[in-house]
PDB file of N, CA, C, O and CB in Angstrom:
ATOM      1  N   MET A   1       4.612   3.783 -20.306  1.00  0.00           N
ATOM      2  CA  MET A   1       3.560   3.219 -19.446  1.00  0.00           C
ATOM      3  C   MET A   1       3.071   4.088 -18.497  1.00  0.00           C
ATOM      4  O   MET A   1       3.849   4.622 -17.706  1.00  0.00           O
ATOM      5  CB  MET A   1       3.973   2.091 -18.778  1.00  0.00           C
ATOM      6  N   SER A   2       1.799   4.316 -18.467  1.00  0.00           N
ATOM      7  CA  SER A   2       1.045   5.327 -17.558  1.00  0.00           C
ATOM      8  C   SER A   2       1.113   4.920 -16.116  1.00  0.00           C
ATOM      9  O   SER A   2       0.762   3.772 -15.847  1.00  0.00           O
ATOM     10  CB  SER A   2      -0.485   5.452 -17.960  1.00  0.00           C
ATOM     11  N   ARG A   3       1.506   5.689 -15.184  1.00  0.00           N
ATOM     12  CA  ARG A   3       1.423   5.312 -13.809  1.00  0.00           C
ATOM     13  C   ARG A   3       0.552   6.216 -12.972  1.00  0.00           C
ATOM     14  O   ARG A   3       0.585   6.112 -11.746  1.00  0.00           O
ATOM     15  CB  ARG A   3       2.755   5.265 -13.245  1.00  0.00           C
ATOM     16  N   LYS A   4      -0.222   7.094 -13.568  1.00  0.00           N
ATOM     17  CA  LYS A   4      -1.066   8.015 -12.682  1.00  0.00           C
ATOM     18  C   LYS A   4      -2.340   6.990 -12.324  1.00  0.00           C
ATOM     19  O   LYS A   4      -2.832   6.192 -13.121  1.00  0.00           O
ATOM     20  CB  LYS A   4      -1.578   9.574 -13.558  1.00  0.00           C
ATOM     21  N   ARG A   5      -2.701   7.173 -11.122  1.00  0.00           N
ATOM     22  CA  ARG A   5      -3.749   6.382 -10.505  1.00  0.00           C
ATOM     23  C   ARG A   5      -4.702   7.342  -9.840  1.00  0.00           C
ATOM     24  O   ARG A   5      -4.302   8.393  -9.339  1.00  0.00           O
ATOM     25  CB  ARG A   5      -3.178   5.350  -9.490  1.00  0.00           C
ATOM     26  N   GLN A   6      -5.895   6.994  -9.840  1.00  0.00           N
ATOM     27  CA  GLN A   6      -6.912   7.648  -9.013  1.00  0.00           C
ATOM     28  C   GLN A   6      -7.507   6.802  -7.850  1.00  0.00           C
ATOM     29  O   GLN A   6      -7.722   5.620  -8.115  1.00  0.00           O
ATOM     30  CB  GLN A   6      -8.020   8.075  -9.900  1.00  0.00           C
ATOM     31  N   ILE A   7      -7.782   7.215  -6.682  1.00  0.00           N
ATOM     32  CA  ILE A   7      -8.363   6.468  -5.836  1.00  0.00           C
ATOM     33  C   ILE A   7     -10.005   6.830  -5.716  1.00  0.00           C
ATOM     34  O   ILE A   7     -10.420   7.985  -5.632  1.00  0.00           O
ATOM     35  CB  ILE A   7      -7.576   6.619  -4.584  1.00  0.00           C
ATOM     36  N   ASP A   8     -10.729   5.821  -5.722  1.00  0.00           N
ATOM     37  CA  ASP A   8     -12.209   6.259  -5.679  1.00  0.00           C
ATOM     38  C   ASP A   8     -12.555   6.770  -4.212  1.00  0.00           C
ATOM     39  O   ASP A   8     -12.210   6.177  -3.190  1.00  0.00           O
ATOM     40  CB  ASP A   8     -13.223   4.975  -6.095  1.00  0.00           C
ATOM     41  N   PRO A   9     -13.261   7.912  -4.248  1.00  0.00           N
ATOM     42  CA  PRO A   9     -13.620   8.385  -2.975  1.00  0.00           C
ATOM     43  C   PRO A   9     -14.311   7.492  -2.083  1.00  0.00           C
ATOM     44  O   PRO A   9     -14.262   7.683  -0.867  1.00  0.00           O
ATOM     45  CB  PRO A   9     -14.359   9.463  -3.112  1.00  0.00           C
ATOM     46  N   GLY A  10     -14.998   6.461  -2.624  1.00  0.00           N
ATOM     47  CA  GLY A  10     -15.792   5.587  -1.800  1.00  0.00           C
ATOM     48  C   GLY A  10     -14.814   4.735  -0.970  1.00  0.00           C
ATOM     49  O   GLY A  10     -15.316   4.010  -0.111  1.00  0.00           O
ATOM     50  N   ILE A  11     -13.499   4.736  -1.121  1.00  0.00           N
ATOM     51  CA  ILE A  11     -12.613   3.901  -0.366  1.00  0.00           C
ATOM     52  C   ILE A  11     -12.674   4.293   1.125  1.00  0.00           C
ATOM     53  O   ILE A  11     -12.645   3.436   2.007  1.00  0.00           O
ATOM     54  CB  ILE A  11     -11.179   4.010  -0.917  1.00  0.00           C
ATOM     55  N   TRP A  12     -12.763   5.669   1.389  1.00  0.00           N
ATOM     56  CA  TRP A  12     -12.786   6.178   2.730  1.00  0.00           C
ATOM     57  C   TRP A  12     -13.980   5.611   3.672  1.00  0.00           C
ATOM     58  O   TRP A  12     -13.869   5.564   4.897  1.00  0.00           O
ATOM     59  CB  TRP A  12     -12.876   7.694   2.622  1.00  0.00           C
ATOM     60  N   THR A  13     -14.977   5.244   3.061  1.00  0.00           N
ATOM     61  CA  THR A  13     -16.176   4.680   3.770  1.00  0.00           C
ATOM     62  C   THR A  13     -16.298   3.183   3.657  1.00  0.00           C
ATOM     63  O   THR A  13     -17.177   2.573   4.265  1.00  0.00           O
ATOM     64  CB  THR A  13     -17.447   5.298   3.228  1.00  0.00           C
ATOM     65  N   SER A  14     -15.415   2.590   2.880  1.00  0.00           N
ATOM     66  CA  SER A  14     -15.472   1.107   2.682  1.00  0.00           C
ATOM     67  C   SER A  14     -15.209   0.359   4.059  1.00  0.00           C
ATOM     68  O   SER A  14     -14.226   0.656   4.737  1.00  0.00           O
ATOM     69  CB  SER A  14     -14.370   0.655   1.573  1.00  0.00           C
ATOM     70  N   GLU A  15     -16.047  -0.547   4.427  1.00  0.00           N
ATOM     71  CA  GLU A  15     -15.886  -1.217   5.715  1.00  0.00           C
ATOM     72  C   GLU A  15     -14.565  -2.089   5.670  1.00  0.00           C
ATOM     73  O   GLU A  15     -13.941  -2.220   6.723  1.00  0.00           O
ATOM     74  CB  GLU A  15     -17.180  -2.122   6.038  1.00  0.00           C
ATOM     75  N   GLN A  16     -14.130  -2.657   4.583  1.00  0.00           N
ATOM     76  CA  GLN A  16     -12.964  -3.406   4.569  1.00  0.00           C
ATOM     77  C   GLN A  16     -11.717  -2.568   4.648  1.00  0.00           C
ATOM     78  O   GLN A  16     -10.676  -3.043   5.102  1.00  0.00           O
ATOM     79  CB  GLN A  16     -12.949  -4.222   3.404  1.00  0.00           C
ATOM     80  N   PHE A  17     -11.804  -1.301   4.205  1.00  0.00           N
ATOM     81  CA  PHE A  17     -10.688  -0.367   4.130  1.00  0.00           C
ATOM     82  C   PHE A  17     -10.603   0.183   5.611  1.00  0.00           C
ATOM     83  O   PHE A  17      -9.539   0.168   6.229  1.00  0.00           O
ATOM     84  CB  PHE A  17     -10.931   0.833   2.975  1.00  0.00           C
ATOM     85  N   THR A  18     -11.772   0.666   6.143  1.00  0.00           N
ATOM     86  CA  THR A  18     -11.708   1.343   7.489  1.00  0.00           C
ATOM     87  C   THR A  18     -11.312   0.340   8.503  1.00  0.00           C
ATOM     88  O   THR A  18     -10.782   0.759   9.532  1.00  0.00           O
ATOM     89  CB  THR A  18     -13.074   1.998   7.900  1.00  0.00           C
ATOM     90  N   ASN A  19     -11.495  -0.899   8.351  1.00  0.00           N
ATOM     91  CA  ASN A  19     -11.065  -1.950   9.377  1.00  0.00           C
ATOM     92  C   ASN A  19      -9.646  -2.190   9.471  1.00  0.00           C
ATOM     93  O   ASN A  19      -9.206  -2.839  10.420  1.00  0.00           O
ATOM     94  CB  ASN A  19     -11.673  -3.243   9.100  1.00  0.00           C
ATOM     95  N   LEU A  20      -8.784  -1.662   8.451  1.00  0.00           N
ATOM     96  CA  LEU A  20      -7.373  -1.780   8.495  1.00  0.00           C
ATOM     97  C   LEU A  20      -6.680  -0.639   9.504  1.00  0.00           C
ATOM     98  O   LEU A  20      -7.293   0.378   9.826  1.00  0.00           O
ATOM     99  CB  LEU A  20      -6.848  -1.653   6.989  1.00  0.00           C
ATOM    100  N   THR A  21      -5.531  -0.892   9.890  1.00  0.00           N
ATOM    101  CA  THR A  21      -4.866  -0.004  10.757  1.00  0.00           C
ATOM    102  C   THR A  21      -4.548   1.282   9.792  1.00  0.00           C
ATOM    103  O   THR A  21      -4.457   1.102   8.578  1.00  0.00           O
ATOM    104  CB  THR A  21      -3.511  -0.729  11.438  1.00  0.00           C
ATOM    105  N   PRO A  22      -4.403   2.422  10.294  1.00  0.00           N
ATOM    106  CA  PRO A  22      -3.904   3.662   9.338  1.00  0.00           C
ATOM    107  C   PRO A  22      -2.614   3.400   8.464  1.00  0.00           C
ATOM    108  O   PRO A  22      -2.530   3.929   7.356  1.00  0.00           O
ATOM    109  CB  PRO A  22      -3.541   4.972  10.275  1.00  0.00           C
ATOM    110  N   GLU A  23      -1.653   2.625   8.929  1.00  0.00           N
ATOM    111  CA  GLU A  23      -0.514   2.381   8.239  1.00  0.00           C
ATOM    112  C   GLU A  23      -0.790   1.309   7.215  1.00  0.00           C
ATOM    113  O   GLU A  23      -0.285   1.393   6.096  1.00  0.00           O
ATOM    114  CB  GLU A  23       0.568   2.032   9.151  1.00  0.00           C
ATOM    115  N   ALA A  24      -1.513   0.379   7.530  1.00  0.00           N
ATOM    116  CA  ALA A  24      -2.000  -0.550   6.352  1.00  0.00           C
ATOM    117  C   ALA A  24      -2.850   0.149   5.328  1.00  0.00           C
ATOM    118  O   ALA A  24      -2.822  -0.254   4.165  1.00  0.00           O
ATOM    119  CB  ALA A  24      -2.851  -1.750   6.895  1.00  0.00           C
ATOM    120  N   ARG A  25      -3.581   1.134   5.662  1.00  0.00           N
ATOM    121  CA  ARG A  25      -4.303   1.899   4.715  1.00  0.00           C
ATOM    122  C   ARG A  25      -3.442   2.641   3.916  1.00  0.00           C
ATOM    123  O   ARG A  25      -3.708   2.739   2.718  1.00  0.00           O
ATOM    124  CB  ARG A  25      -5.232   2.744   5.306  1.00  0.00           C
ATOM    125  N   LEU A  26      -2.346   3.240   4.426  1.00  0.00           N
ATOM    126  CA  LEU A  26      -1.431   4.017   3.634  1.00  0.00           C
ATOM    127  C   LEU A  26      -0.625   3.181   2.636  1.00  0.00           C
ATOM    128  O   LEU A  26      -0.341   3.559   1.499  1.00  0.00           O
ATOM    129  CB  LEU A  26      -0.509   4.750   4.534  1.00  0.00           C
ATOM    130  N   LEU A  27      -0.278   1.975   3.192  1.00  0.00           N
ATOM    131  CA  LEU A  27       0.409   0.929   2.441  1.00  0.00           C
ATOM    132  C   LEU A  27      -0.539   0.446   1.249  1.00  0.00           C
ATOM    133  O   LEU A  27      -0.048   0.228   0.141  1.00  0.00           O
ATOM    134  CB  LEU A  27       0.798  -0.296   3.430  1.00  0.00           C
ATOM    135  N   PHE A  28      -1.763   0.299   1.466  1.00  0.00           N
ATOM    136  CA  PHE A  28      -2.680  -0.111   0.355  1.00  0.00           C
ATOM    137  C   PHE A  28      -2.812   0.898  -0.711  1.00  0.00           C
ATOM    138  O   PHE A  28      -2.914   0.533  -1.882  1.00  0.00           O
ATOM    139  CB  PHE A  28      -4.038  -0.406   0.871  1.00  0.00           C
ATOM    140  N   ILE A  29      -2.816   2.214  -0.362  1.00  0.00           N
ATOM    141  CA  ILE A  29      -2.928   3.284  -1.230  1.00  0.00           C
ATOM    142  C   ILE A  29      -1.507   3.220  -2.105  1.00  0.00           C
ATOM    143  O   ILE A  29      -1.474   3.212  -3.335  1.00  0.00           O
ATOM    144  CB  ILE A  29      -3.181   4.703  -0.369  1.00  0.00           C
ATOM    145  N   GLY A  30      -0.431   3.180  -1.297  1.00  0.00           N
ATOM    146  CA  GLY A  30       0.905   3.060  -1.997  1.00  0.00           C
ATOM    147  C   GLY A  30       0.997   1.819  -2.951  1.00  0.00           C
ATOM    148  O   GLY A  30       1.676   1.860  -3.977  1.00  0.00           O
ATOM    149  N   LEU A  31       0.274   0.699  -2.562  1.00  0.00           N
ATOM    150  CA  LEU A  31       0.309  -0.411  -3.658  1.00  0.00           C
ATOM    151  C   LEU A  31      -0.408   0.063  -4.879  1.00  0.00           C
ATOM    152  O   LEU A  31       0.120  -0.140  -5.972  1.00  0.00           O
ATOM    153  CB  LEU A  31      -0.376  -1.781  -3.166  1.00  0.00           C
ATOM    154  N   ILE A  32      -1.538   0.664  -4.804  1.00  0.00           N
ATOM    155  CA  ILE A  32      -2.261   1.054  -5.932  1.00  0.00           C
ATOM    156  C   ILE A  32      -1.514   2.062  -6.783  1.00  0.00           C
ATOM    157  O   ILE A  32      -1.522   1.965  -8.011  1.00  0.00           O
ATOM    158  CB  ILE A  32      -3.545   1.579  -5.518  1.00  0.00           C
ATOM    159  N   SER A  33      -0.895   2.992  -6.171  1.00  0.00           N
ATOM    160  CA  SER A  33      -0.148   4.009  -6.862  1.00  0.00           C
ATOM    161  C   SER A  33       1.068   3.531  -7.463  1.00  0.00           C
ATOM    162  O   SER A  33       1.568   4.168  -8.391  1.00  0.00           O
ATOM    163  CB  SER A  33       0.167   5.073  -6.000  1.00  0.00           C
ATOM    164  N   ASN A  34       1.656   2.356  -6.982  1.00  0.00           N
ATOM    165  CA  ASN A  34       2.828   1.809  -7.613  1.00  0.00           C
ATOM    166  C   ASN A  34       2.725   0.510  -8.340  1.00  0.00           C
ATOM    167  O   ASN A  34       3.730  -0.048  -8.780  1.00  0.00           O
ATOM    168  CB  ASN A  34       3.795   1.666  -6.657  1.00  0.00           C
ATOM    169  N   ALA A  35       1.545   0.029  -8.470  1.00  0.00           N
ATOM    170  CA  ALA A  35       1.318  -1.204  -9.271  1.00  0.00           C
ATOM    171  C   ALA A  35       1.426  -0.775 -10.806  1.00  0.00           C
ATOM    172  O   ALA A  35       1.120   0.342 -11.225  1.00  0.00           O
ATOM    173  CB  ALA A  35      -0.172  -1.883  -8.916  1.00  0.00           C
ATOM    174  N   ASP A  36       1.901  -1.821 -11.573  1.00  0.00           N
ATOM    175  CA  ASP A  36       1.890  -1.682 -13.074  1.00  0.00           C
ATOM    176  C   ASP A  36       0.573  -1.615 -13.545  1.00  0.00           C
ATOM    177  O   ASP A  36      -0.387  -1.785 -12.794  1.00  0.00           O
ATOM    178  CB  ASP A  36       2.575  -2.787 -13.778  1.00  0.00           C
ATOM    179  N   ASP A  37       0.444  -1.333 -14.978  1.00  0.00           N
ATOM    180  CA  ASP A  37      -0.918  -1.175 -15.518  1.00  0.00           C
ATOM    181  C   ASP A  37      -1.861  -2.431 -15.457  1.00  0.00           C
ATOM    182  O   ASP A  37      -3.048  -2.357 -15.775  1.00  0.00           O
ATOM    183  CB  ASP A  37      -0.792  -0.752 -16.942  1.00  0.00           C
ATOM    184  N   GLU A  38      -1.298  -3.511 -15.057  1.00  0.00           N
ATOM    185  CA  GLU A  38      -1.969  -4.801 -14.867  1.00  0.00           C
ATOM    186  C   GLU A  38      -2.402  -5.122 -13.512  1.00  0.00           C
ATOM    187  O   GLU A  38      -2.988  -6.150 -13.176  1.00  0.00           O
ATOM    188  CB  GLU A  38      -1.133  -5.842 -15.292  1.00  0.00           C
ATOM    189  N   GLY A  39      -2.013  -4.018 -12.668  1.00  0.00           N
ATOM    190  CA  GLY A  39      -2.330  -4.162 -11.258  1.00  0.00           C
ATOM    191  C   GLY A  39      -1.261  -5.044 -10.439  1.00  0.00           C
ATOM    192  O   GLY A  39      -1.456  -5.368  -9.268  1.00  0.00           O
ATOM    193  N   ARG A  40      -0.222  -5.367 -11.100  1.00  0.00           N
ATOM    194  CA  ARG A  40       0.846  -6.188 -10.272  1.00  0.00           C
ATOM    195  C   ARG A  40       1.843  -5.414  -9.625  1.00  0.00           C
ATOM    196  O   ARG A  40       2.080  -4.268 -10.007  1.00  0.00           O
ATOM    197  CB  ARG A  40       1.596  -7.152 -11.110  1.00  0.00           C
ATOM    198  N   ILE A  41       2.422  -5.916  -8.722  1.00  0.00           N
ATOM    199  CA  ILE A  41       3.523  -5.386  -7.907  1.00  0.00           C
ATOM    200  C   ILE A  41       4.148  -6.451  -7.048  1.00  0.00           C
ATOM    201  O   ILE A  41       3.517  -7.399  -6.581  1.00  0.00           O
ATOM    202  CB  ILE A  41       3.039  -4.256  -7.033  1.00  0.00           C
ATOM    203  N   LYS A  42       5.484  -6.222  -6.865  1.00  0.00           N
ATOM    204  CA  LYS A  42       6.188  -7.282  -6.121  1.00  0.00           C
ATOM    205  C   LYS A  42       5.657  -7.125  -4.621  1.00  0.00           C
ATOM    206  O   LYS A  42       5.286  -6.022  -4.220  1.00  0.00           O
ATOM    207  CB  LYS A  42       7.867  -7.124  -6.246  1.00  0.00           C
ATOM    208  N   ALA A  43       5.634  -8.225  -3.828  1.00  0.00           N
ATOM    209  CA  ALA A  43       4.969  -8.090  -2.603  1.00  0.00           C
ATOM    210  C   ALA A  43       5.889  -8.325  -1.505  1.00  0.00           C
ATOM    211  O   ALA A  43       5.387  -8.398  -0.384  1.00  0.00           O
ATOM    212  CB  ALA A  43       3.841  -8.968  -2.518  1.00  0.00           C
ATOM    213  N   GLY A  44       7.245  -8.466  -1.634  1.00  0.00           N
ATOM    214  CA  GLY A  44       8.185  -8.666  -0.581  1.00  0.00           C
ATOM    215  C   GLY A  44       8.212  -7.420   0.362  1.00  0.00           C
ATOM    216  O   GLY A  44       8.230  -6.314  -0.178  1.00  0.00           O
ATOM    217  N   PRO A  45       8.216  -7.502   1.652  1.00  0.00           N
ATOM    218  CA  PRO A  45       8.198  -6.456   2.565  1.00  0.00           C
ATOM    219  C   PRO A  45       9.350  -5.434   2.401  1.00  0.00           C
ATOM    220  O   PRO A  45       9.201  -4.236   2.644  1.00  0.00           O
ATOM    221  CB  PRO A  45       8.208  -7.025   3.885  1.00  0.00           C
ATOM    222  N   LYS A  46      10.455  -5.961   1.992  1.00  0.00           N
ATOM    223  CA  LYS A  46      11.605  -5.054   1.921  1.00  0.00           C
ATOM    224  C   LYS A  46      11.418  -4.106   0.714  1.00  0.00           C
ATOM    225  O   LYS A  46      11.708  -2.910   0.772  1.00  0.00           O
ATOM    226  CB  LYS A  46      12.957  -5.868   1.799  1.00  0.00           C
ATOM    227  N   TYR A  47      10.882  -4.754  -0.455  1.00  0.00           N
ATOM    228  CA  TYR A  47      10.643  -3.984  -1.525  1.00  0.00           C
ATOM    229  C   TYR A  47       9.442  -2.988  -1.207  1.00  0.00           C
ATOM    230  O   TYR A  47       9.580  -1.813  -1.544  1.00  0.00           O
ATOM    231  CB  TYR A  47      10.393  -4.879  -2.706  1.00  0.00           C
ATOM    232  N   LEU A  48       8.374  -3.359  -0.631  1.00  0.00           N
ATOM    233  CA  LEU A  48       7.289  -2.492  -0.357  1.00  0.00           C
ATOM    234  C   LEU A  48       7.828  -1.189   0.594  1.00  0.00           C
ATOM    235  O   LEU A  48       7.562  -0.009   0.367  1.00  0.00           O
ATOM    236  CB  LEU A  48       6.110  -3.390   0.379  1.00  0.00           C
ATOM    237  N   LYS A  49       8.519  -1.623   1.535  1.00  0.00           N
ATOM    238  CA  LYS A  49       9.092  -0.525   2.514  1.00  0.00           C
ATOM    239  C   LYS A  49       9.828   0.495   1.573  1.00  0.00           C
ATOM    240  O   LYS A  49       9.609   1.703   1.666  1.00  0.00           O
ATOM    241  CB  LYS A  49      10.203  -1.186   3.710  1.00  0.00           C
ATOM    242  N   ALA A  50      10.647   0.001   0.727  1.00  0.00           N
ATOM    243  CA  ALA A  50      11.566   0.774  -0.162  1.00  0.00           C
ATOM    244  C   ALA A  50      10.715   1.775  -1.041  1.00  0.00           C
ATOM    245  O   ALA A  50      11.086   2.938  -1.198  1.00  0.00           O
ATOM    246  CB  ALA A  50      12.424  -0.240  -1.112  1.00  0.00           C
ATOM    247  N   ILE A  51       9.633   1.309  -1.569  1.00  0.00           N
ATOM    248  CA  ILE A  51       8.786   2.095  -2.416  1.00  0.00           C
ATOM    249  C   ILE A  51       7.800   2.933  -1.798  1.00  0.00           C
ATOM    250  O   ILE A  51       7.578   4.046  -2.275  1.00  0.00           O
ATOM    251  CB  ILE A  51       8.142   1.296  -3.269  1.00  0.00           C
ATOM    252  N   VAL A  52       7.165   2.502  -0.753  1.00  0.00           N
ATOM    253  CA  VAL A  52       6.061   3.169  -0.107  1.00  0.00           C
ATOM    254  C   VAL A  52       6.609   4.091   1.031  1.00  0.00           C
ATOM    255  O   VAL A  52       6.240   5.257   1.171  1.00  0.00           O
ATOM    256  CB  VAL A  52       5.043   2.112   0.450  1.00  0.00           C
ATOM    257  N   PHE A  53       7.486   3.490   1.798  1.00  0.00           N
ATOM    258  CA  PHE A  53       8.002   4.161   3.018  1.00  0.00           C
ATOM    259  C   PHE A  53       9.498   4.515   2.939  1.00  0.00           C
ATOM    260  O   PHE A  53      10.215   4.182   3.883  1.00  0.00           O
ATOM    261  CB  PHE A  53       7.768   3.264   4.233  1.00  0.00           C
ATOM    262  N   PRO A  54       9.939   5.063   2.049  1.00  0.00           N
ATOM    263  CA  PRO A  54      11.411   5.145   1.796  1.00  0.00           C
ATOM    264  C   PRO A  54      12.150   6.017   2.777  1.00  0.00           C
ATOM    265  O   PRO A  54      13.341   5.792   2.987  1.00  0.00           O
ATOM    266  CB  PRO A  54      11.672   5.669   0.409  1.00  0.00           C
ATOM    267  N   SER A  55      11.525   6.994   3.388  1.00  0.00           N
ATOM    268  CA  SER A  55      12.135   7.794   4.382  1.00  0.00           C
ATOM    269  C   SER A  55      11.654   7.553   5.822  1.00  0.00           C
ATOM    270  O   SER A  55      11.976   8.261   6.776  1.00  0.00           O
ATOM    271  CB  SER A  55      11.930   9.170   4.030  1.00  0.00           C
ATOM    272  N   ASP A  56      10.881   6.522   5.878  1.00  0.00           N
ATOM    273  CA  ASP A  56      10.524   6.139   7.367  1.00  0.00           C
ATOM    274  C   ASP A  56      11.345   5.047   7.938  1.00  0.00           C
ATOM    275  O   ASP A  56      11.996   4.286   7.222  1.00  0.00           O
ATOM    276  CB  ASP A  56       9.058   5.681   7.494  1.00  0.00           C
ATOM    277  N   SER A  57      11.311   4.971   9.231  1.00  0.00           N
ATOM    278  CA  SER A  57      12.218   3.847   9.831  1.00  0.00           C
ATOM    279  C   SER A  57      11.357   2.614  10.413  1.00  0.00           C
ATOM    280  O   SER A  57      11.686   1.987  11.420  1.00  0.00           O
ATOM    281  CB  SER A  57      13.149   4.484  11.074  1.00  0.00           C
ATOM    282  N   PHE A  58      10.300   2.374   9.700  1.00  0.00           N
ATOM    283  CA  PHE A  58       9.522   1.234  10.127  1.00  0.00           C
ATOM    284  C   PHE A  58      10.239  -0.083   9.896  1.00  0.00           C
ATOM    285  O   PHE A  58      10.774  -0.326   8.814  1.00  0.00           O
ATOM    286  CB  PHE A  58       8.211   1.224   9.421  1.00  0.00           C
ATOM    287  N   PRO A  59      10.248  -0.895  10.871  1.00  0.00           N
ATOM    288  CA  PRO A  59      10.818  -2.209  10.677  1.00  0.00           C
ATOM    289  C   PRO A  59      10.158  -3.097   9.530  1.00  0.00           C
ATOM    290  O   PRO A  59       8.932  -3.139   9.428  1.00  0.00           O
ATOM    291  CB  PRO A  59      10.721  -2.930  11.989  1.00  0.00           C
ATOM    292  N   THR A  60      10.930  -3.755   8.730  1.00  0.00           N
ATOM    293  CA  THR A  60      10.338  -4.676   7.640  1.00  0.00           C
ATOM    294  C   THR A  60       9.284  -5.491   8.223  1.00  0.00           C
ATOM    295  O   THR A  60       8.278  -5.719   7.551  1.00  0.00           O
ATOM    296  CB  THR A  60      11.403  -5.630   6.989  1.00  0.00           C
ATOM    297  N   ALA A  61       9.396  -5.923   9.317  1.00  0.00           N
ATOM    298  CA  ALA A  61       8.350  -6.958   9.977  1.00  0.00           C
ATOM    299  C   ALA A  61       6.975  -6.144  10.122  1.00  0.00           C
ATOM    300  O   ALA A  61       5.922  -6.763   9.974  1.00  0.00           O
ATOM    301  CB  ALA A  61       8.901  -7.547  11.600  1.00  0.00           C
ATOM    302  N   LYS A  62       6.959  -4.856  10.391  1.00  0.00           N
ATOM    303  CA  LYS A  62       5.832  -4.116  10.504  1.00  0.00           C
ATOM    304  C   LYS A  62       5.041  -3.869   9.101  1.00  0.00           C
ATOM    305  O   LYS A  62       3.814  -3.899   9.013  1.00  0.00           O
ATOM    306  CB  LYS A  62       6.242  -2.855  11.148  1.00  0.00           C
ATOM    307  N   VAL A  63       5.949  -3.615   8.000  1.00  0.00           N
ATOM    308  CA  VAL A  63       5.431  -3.585   6.673  1.00  0.00           C
ATOM    309  C   VAL A  63       4.800  -4.901   6.406  1.00  0.00           C
ATOM    310  O   VAL A  63       3.664  -4.915   5.932  1.00  0.00           O
ATOM    311  CB  VAL A  63       6.502  -3.263   5.655  1.00  0.00           C
ATOM    312  N   GLN A  64       5.448  -6.048   6.672  1.00  0.00           N
ATOM    313  CA  GLN A  64       4.859  -7.262   6.297  1.00  0.00           C
ATOM    314  C   GLN A  64       3.581  -7.550   7.076  1.00  0.00           C
ATOM    315  O   GLN A  64       2.676  -8.187   6.536  1.00  0.00           O
ATOM    316  CB  GLN A  64       5.829  -8.342   6.467  1.00  0.00           C
ATOM    317  N   ALA A  65       3.477  -7.114   8.299  1.00  0.00           N
ATOM    318  CA  ALA A  65       2.225  -7.267   9.112  1.00  0.00           C
ATOM    319  C   ALA A  65       1.076  -6.343   8.484  1.00  0.00           C
ATOM    320  O   ALA A  65      -0.098  -6.713   8.502  1.00  0.00           O
ATOM    321  CB  ALA A  65       2.516  -6.851  10.689  1.00  0.00           C
ATOM    322  N   TRP A  66       1.464  -5.157   7.944  1.00  0.00           N
ATOM    323  CA  TRP A  66       0.498  -4.342   7.373  1.00  0.00           C
ATOM    324  C   TRP A  66       0.025  -5.007   6.021  1.00  0.00           C
ATOM    325  O   TRP A  66      -1.168  -5.042   5.717  1.00  0.00           O
ATOM    326  CB  TRP A  66       1.068  -2.917   7.179  1.00  0.00           C
ATOM    327  N   ARG A  67       1.024  -5.532   5.227  1.00  0.00           N
ATOM    328  CA  ARG A  67       0.627  -6.136   4.000  1.00  0.00           C
ATOM    329  C   ARG A  67      -0.286  -7.379   4.206  1.00  0.00           C
ATOM    330  O   ARG A  67      -1.216  -7.636   3.441  1.00  0.00           O
ATOM    331  CB  ARG A  67       1.857  -6.508   3.227  1.00  0.00           C
ATOM    332  N   ASP A  68       0.026  -8.097   5.241  1.00  0.00           N
ATOM    333  CA  ASP A  68      -0.884  -9.392   5.499  1.00  0.00           C
ATOM    334  C   ASP A  68      -2.143  -9.009   6.061  1.00  0.00           C
ATOM    335  O   ASP A  68      -2.983  -9.902   6.162  1.00  0.00           O
ATOM    336  CB  ASP A  68      -0.239 -10.444   6.494  1.00  0.00           C
ATOM    337  N   GLU A  69      -2.485  -7.681   6.507  1.00  0.00           N
ATOM    338  CA  GLU A  69      -3.848  -7.387   6.939  1.00  0.00           C
ATOM    339  C   GLU A  69      -4.801  -7.467   5.758  1.00  0.00           C
ATOM    340  O   GLU A  69      -6.002  -7.251   5.918  1.00  0.00           O
ATOM    341  CB  GLU A  69      -3.925  -5.998   7.595  1.00  0.00           C
TER     342      GLU A  69
END
């Protein structure tokens, strides 16, 4: 299963993307890079924290708020 992903350069000027907080933007990119080939990923905040922010001490509630943005 291929897991390499490319981020379109236009994302940086997308109004929807730039309206997110910086942390939510990072989470969004992490979701893209960790999703399966069909674009699916588990959405639980504990799981997202473990795969996108494994060495950071963000509370799970913050990750859930960024996900919900």
